[in-house]
N, C-alpha and C positions, 0 to 999 in steps of 0.2 A: 653577467660580465664574462664568466668563464666560457660560456657558449659562444658569445660574440668573438672572443679571442680565437677559439678553435675555428670559427667560421672564416676569420681573416686568414689564418694559416692555410685552410683548405682552398680558399680563393687564390692565394699566392701560388700554391702548388698547381692548381688547375691552369692558371695563366701561363706558368712556366712550361707546362706540357703542351699547351696550345701553340706557344711561340716556337718551341722546338719542332713541332710537327709542321708549322708553316715555313720553316727555314729562317725565321727571324733570329735575332741575336740570342745566343745560347743563355746568356745571363741578363737579367734585368739590371739596369743601372741603379746604383744606390741613390736614394734621395739626397739632395745637396742642401746643406745648412751652412749659410755664410752669415755670421752675425755682423759682418761689416756692411751687409746689405740691409737698409732700413726696413724693407718689406719682410725679410726673413726674421729680423729681430721682432717685428710686430706680431707675426704669426707665431713665433716661438713663445712670446709672452702670453698670447691668447691661449695657446696650447697648455702651458704650465698652469695658468689660472683655472681654465675650464677643467683640466685633468684633476687639479686639487679639489675643486668643488664637487666633481663627480665622485672622487674617491671618498670624500666626507659623506655625500648622500648615500652611496652604496654601503658604506660602513654603518651608517645610522639605520638604513633599511634592513641590512643583514642582521645587525644585533637585535633590533626590535622584532624582526621576524623570528629570530631564534627564541626570544622571550615569549612571543605570542604562541608559538607552537608548543610551548610548555605551560600555557595558561589553562585555567579551568574552562574559560569560554571556548577555547579551541577544542579541548578534549570533549566537552559536554554538548556543545551547540553547533559549532561551525562545520567541522569535517566529520564528526562522529555522531550523526543523527541516529545511527543504528544503536548507539549506546544510551538511548533515552531511559531504559530501565535503570541502568547503573548510575546515570547522572541524577535521576530523580531520587533514588535511594541515598546517594551521596549528599544531596542538599538537605536531607533530613537526619543525617548521621552526626555523631559527636565530632567527626573529622571534617565538617563542612568548611572550615577555614584553613584546612591543610591542602595545598595544591596537589593535584593528582600525581604530578611527576615526582614529588617528594617520596612517595611510596612505590610507584610503579617504575620509576627510573632511578632515583637517588642520585648521589654525587658521583663524579668520575666520568671521563671521556668514553671508556669502554662500554659502560652500560647505556650511555647516550647513543652511541653508534648502534648498539644492538637494538635499542628501542626504535630507531629510525628505519633500520632494515626490516624489522617486524612490521612497523607501520606501513611500509611500502606494500607489503603483501596484503595488509588489511585495506589499503586504499584501492588496490586492484579488485579485491573481493566486493568492496562497496560499489565501485563503478559498474561492475558486471552483475551485481545483485546475486552473488554466490556465497554470501556470508551465512554463518550458521544462525538458526533461530531455534532455541535461544543461543546467545553468545556463550561459548564455552569459557569456563574459568581457566585462566592460564596458570593452573596450580603447579605445573611442573617447571615453569619458567620464572617464578617469582624470585626476586632478590631475597637473600637470607634476612630474616627479621633483625639480626644483629647489626645489619648495615642500613636499616631503615627505621623500624619501630623504635629501636633502642637509642636513636638520636634524641628522642623526647621522653620515652618511658625507661626508667631506670630499674632494671630487674633486681638489683641488690637492695632496693629500698624495702623495708618491712612495712606492710600496709595494715597489719592487724586484722580486725573484723569490721565488716560493713553491714549496717542495718538495711534490709530490703523490705519495703512495704508494698505489696502488690494488691491493687484494687481488684475486686472480683464481684460480679453480679450473677446470681443464680438464674437458671433457665425456668423461671416460674412467672406467674402472672404479675407478682409484685416486683420482679427483678430484685429480689432481696439482696441488699448491699452487704458485702463482707470484705474482709481484708486478710490476706495471708502474709504473716510477718516471719522473718527469719534473719539470722546473722550469717553472712557469708564469711567463711574463714579464708580470707584472701591470702594473708601470710606473706611468704616470700622472705627476702632478707639474705644476709650473709652469715654463715655459721661462725665466722671469726668475730662477728659483732653481735651475736645473740641468736634469737630463734630463726629457724628456717623451715617452719612447718606450714601447713595450709595449702591452698590450691596452687600458689606460686612456688611450692616446693619443686615443681617440675622445672622451673626456670632458674633455680639456684645454680650458679656456675659450677659448683662442686658435684652436682648430680648430673647424670647423663642418661637419657632415655633414648634408645634406638629401637625403631619399629619397622615392620614390613606390612604394607597394605596390599590386599589382593584385588582391589578395584581402583579405578582411576580417580575416584572422589575421596579415597582414604576413609571410607565408612566401615570397611571390614578389615580388622587388624587381627590376623591369626597368630602373630608372634611379636614379642618385643623383649628387649633386654634392659635391665636397670643396673647401672653402675653407681654405687653409693659413695658417700663422702669418705667412708673408711676403706674404700678399695674393693669392697665385695661386689660380686656379680650375681644376678639372679635372672634366669631366662624363663619367660612365661610363654605358654602355648595354649591356644583355645582348645578346649576338649570337645567342641562341637564342630570343628572344621573338617572338611573332607580332603584337605590338602595333605599330601605326604611330606615327610621331612625334606625330601629332595626338592619338591616343588616350593616349599617355604624357603629353602636355602637359595633358590634361584630368584626369589623376589627381590627387587631393589630395596635397599635399607636406607632409612632416613633418620637423622638426629632430630629429635623433637625440639621445636622452638615455638615462639608466640603464636604463629599462624596456624598451628595444628589445633588450637582451641579457638582463638580469635580469628577465625577464617573469613568472617564477614564483618569486619569492623566498620566499613563505610558503605557497604552495599547489601544491607539486610532488607528482607521483604517480610514484615511481620504478619502472621496469620490473623484472620478477622476476629477471632474470639478475644485475644488480648487487645486488639485495636479498638473494638467496640467497648470493652471494659474501660479503657483509658478515656475514650470519648465521653462516656457517661460520667466518669469520675471528675473530669474537668468541665463538665456542663456544656460540652459541644453537642451532646445529644440528651434530651430530657430522659431522666431515669424513672419518671413516674407514669410513663405511657405503658399500658398493660402489654406484657409479653414483648416489649421492644427489644430486649436482649436477644431472645430467640429469633424474632422476626428479622432483626438487622443482620445477625450472623448468617442466617439462611439466605437472605437476599444477596449479600456480598459473596457468599460461597458458591452461588449458582454459576455454572460455566456460561460464558458469553463469547460470541464470535468477534465482536469489535468493542471498542471503548464506547462508541455512541449507543450501541445495542445494550451495553451494560448499564449506562446511565438511565436509559428508558426502562430497562427491565427492573432495576432497583426501585424506581419510583412506582412502577406498576405493581410490583410484589408487595411493597409496604402499604400503599394506598388500597390495594385489593384486600389485604388482610383486615384492615380497619373498616373498610366498606362492608365486608361480610360479617365480621364479628362485633364491631363497635360502630355502627353507622352514625349514631348521634355524636360520638367522640370525634369522628372525622370532620364534622361540621363545626363543633365548638372549639376544637383544638387544632385546626388546620395549620396555623403557623408553627406549632410545636412539631407536628408530623412532618411538615416541610423541612424543618431544621434537622430532624432525624434523618430524612432522606438525603439532605445535603451532606451530612456527616458521613453517611454510608458511601455516597459517591466519592467523597474525598479519600476515604479509606481504600476504596477500590483503585482510584487513580494513583495512590501511593504504592500499592503492592502488586497490581495486576496490569499486564501489558499484553493483551491478546494478540496484537500484530507481531510481537516478538516471541510469543509463546512463553511468557514469563509470569509466574505467580509465586506464592509463598511455598509451593512444593518443589520448585525448580532446583534451587541450590540448597544443599544441606547447611545448617548453621550449628556449629559444634559447641557453642556456648550453652552450658546447662545440659539438660537431658529430657526436657518435656516434650518437644515436638520432633526431635531427631535423636539418634543414639548418643551423640555428644560424648559425655564422660563415660557412658556405658559401652563405648567401643572397646575399652579395656577393663573398666571397673564393672564387670558384669557377673562376677562370681563364677565365670566359666573359664577364665584364664588361670591355669595352674602352673606353678613354678616347678623347676626340676627337683626342689626339695619338698614338694607337696603343698606349699602355701598357695592359697587362692587369693586373688585380688577381689576384695570385698565390694559389695554394692551398698554398704552401710551409708545411710543418709548423712550421718554425723561426721563423716570423713571431711566433707567440704562445707557443711553448713549445719546449723542447729536444726532440730526438728521443727518444722513449720508449725505455727499456731494460727488457727482460724478463729475469727471473731468479728465483732462489729468494727466499723470504720473508726479510726482514731486519727487525730491531727498528725501531720508529718513530724516524725521524730519522737512522738510520745511512745512510751513503752506500753505494749498491749497487756491488759490484765491477764494473769494466769488463768488458763481455762482447761477443763478436763474434756472438752469436746474434741472428738477426733478431727485432726486437721483436714483429712480428706472428706469432701462433702458426702460421699456415700461409701459403703463398705467395698473395699477392693476385692477382686476375685480371689486373691491369695488367702483372704480371711474367710471367705464364705463358700468357695467352690472347690471341692476336692476332686479335680479333674487333672489327669496327667498332662503336664506341660503348661499348666496355668499357674503353678506356684512361683514361676520365675518371670512372669510378665513384667516388662519394664515400662516406664512412664510413657514413652513414645509409642508403645504398642497400642495404647488406647487413645492417647492425645496426639494422633497424627496431625501434622501441620495442615491447618485449613479446614478442619472438620470439627463438629461438635463431639465431645467425648463419648466413647462407646460405653453403653450401660447395659446392654442386653446381649444375649448369645447371638441373635440374628444380626447384630451390628457387624460381626466378623464372619459368622458362618451363615452365608446366604444360600 
C-alpha cells in the first residue's frame, strides 16, 4: 500500500514536469467533486465503500502477516531453511511449545525493529548463499535473560535438590546395564526467605558475578569478580592464563545470568554416547545384541559427507559387524538389528547436519561438565582469589557423589554401594605423571567420542 502511494506521488510529479516542458498549463486542475451531481455521488459512494473494504483487507493481511513472521513455522520452515539444525533441535527441546520470538525477540517495539533489521541482513545472505556454515550463535546480541527467561522461570524460587538417574551401558559384549544416580543441589531462593545455596546461588539477586572471557564462545574465563550478599568482593584470576593484567582489564566484562550456564536450552545436539544409552533404556534399540552399544556409538560417530551417505554408512557399519562377527545372529535377529539401525539413523538425524557442518562438537553446552568445560570454566581449582582462596573443583559443591549400580525403577532410591562410581580408575588415582592430576571430566569425555582409556587415546 505504501509503495503504491509513493508511486502515485512520483507519477504526479513526472506528469507535472512533462506538462511544464511541453508548455502546457503550469498546474494540473484539481479533480472536481460535486455531490449535487448524481454521477459524482455514485462514484463517491463506490470509492468510500471500496476504500473501506480495502482498508479492512490490508489491516487483516498486515496483522496476520506480522503474526506469521513471528511464528515457529516461519522461523523454522518457510524462510529459514538454513536453520534446519536449530529447528530440529528446538522440536526435541523442553521449550518446543515456546515460540521462537519469545526468547529471540521478546516484548517491546525496539527489539522487534532490531530483529527485523537483523533479519534483512540474513535474508540477503540466504538469497546470495553467503551465510555461515555452521550458523554462528548470536551470543553477543542476545536479549538479557531477565527480559526473556525470567518471564517464566522465577529465580527467587528455592528448588531444593533434584534426583537424577542416568542410564548407562558399558562397552562390553553384554552391554552391561548400569545407572548413575545423584542429587543435584539446584537450590536458589531468596536470602530474606530462607536458603540461597546450591547451583542457583549464582542467580540469587543479592549475589553478583562479573566475568571476562578471552574467547568469543566464553569458554575461557581468566578473570571474574564475586560480590556477596554482605557486600564483600573477591576477585579471582586463573593461574594458568598467559594474559597480563592489562590485557585482562581490556577484556569486555559481563554480569552472569541464566544464559551463561543454560546456553543451549532449546538448541542442544546431544553426543551419541548418551543418545545410544537413552535409546537402549527406552527399548528403541535392543540392549541384548552383542556389542551393540559400542557398534552403535562408533557407527554414528563416523564422519559422513551427507545425510544420505550417513544413513547408508550406518547400515553398512552395523550390518557389516554382525555379518563378520555373528553371521548366524544377522539371520535370526534381522528385525532387531534393523531396529537398532533405525534408532542410530534417528540419533544421527537429531544431532548431525553435514550440509550445515553441525554436530555435537560444534556448539559448547555449558550445562554440567562432562563433555564441555561448563562449570569448570571457573570451578577448576586454578582460579585464585586476591586473598589466596581457590575456587574448588569439589563434586559435592553442586551435587552429591554419584553412585553406580544396577538399574532401578524411576524414583527408587539406589541401595548404598561401596563400588567406585567411575567405571574404571581415573588417571589421577593411578598415574603419577605431571599434569595428569588435574584432568577434568571433559578432557576424557570429549563430546562425540568414546571415553579415552589409554595413553595413546590422547598421545598419538
